[in-house]
Residue, then its C-alpha position, 0 to 999 in steps of 0.5 A: m662854751e665861751l671862747w674866752a673861757i677856753w682861753l682862760i683854761i689853756g692859759g691855766v693849764l700853761l701856767i701849771a705846765e710851767m711850774l713843772t717845767l722851771t723855764f719862763y717859755l710857757l709862762w710867757l705863752g700862758i699869759g698870752a693865752a689870758v690876754a687873748a681871753v681879755v680880747a675874746w670877753i671884750s670882742p667874742d666875734s674876732i678869732v683873728l684879733q684874739v690870736l694876734a693879742g695873744c702872740i704880739t703879748v709872748i713875743v713882746l714879753t719874751i724879747f724884753t724878758k730875755p736880756l733881763t733874766q741874762r743880766i741877772r744871771t751874770s750879776k755878781g752874787f747870783k747863785d742857781p740853785f740848780e748849779e749848786m746841787i752838783g757835788k751834792e751827796g744823796v741816797v738812792v731811794e729806787e735802783i737806777a738800772l742802766g738806761k733806766h732812771g731811778i729815783v734820789k733823795v738829795g738833801n729834802e728833795t727827791w729826784s728822777a736820777s740816771s747813771h752810767e752804772y747800776l745803783p741799788k736801793g740805798e747806795i750813797i751817790i754823788v750828783v754830777a750833772r743836772g737837767t731840767t728833771i733829771v739829775e746824773v748821778q754816780k756812785k759816791g767815790g766813783f769815777m766817770 
């Protein structure tokens, strides 16, 4: 298999993984792999040049977009949809045992959830915190 095709596959996998994590870091790595694929297509014998082009792309994107995203997040009127989730009510779809994750439905979305107490299926909950892919919940009217 051609090296440029391998770079494209790596870039595609990273872009799909980015869609699951909701960060921008894997996106930059995926774009870096795509740049390396272009360099591999133009100059197939220079692996060092391919890796260097990909790395420089990732570094430049990271350096220049970090201040931009911070400025957007701190601008007037910006609301992070994930932060708005805190305080919303939902229902337990799959029981949450102590030390284990369950599944809750909040609005139209289902989330993996953890809790400091046992919550059976059908229990009404409130979201108290949110990680990347897991929400922390408590029983509605409960105290933490």
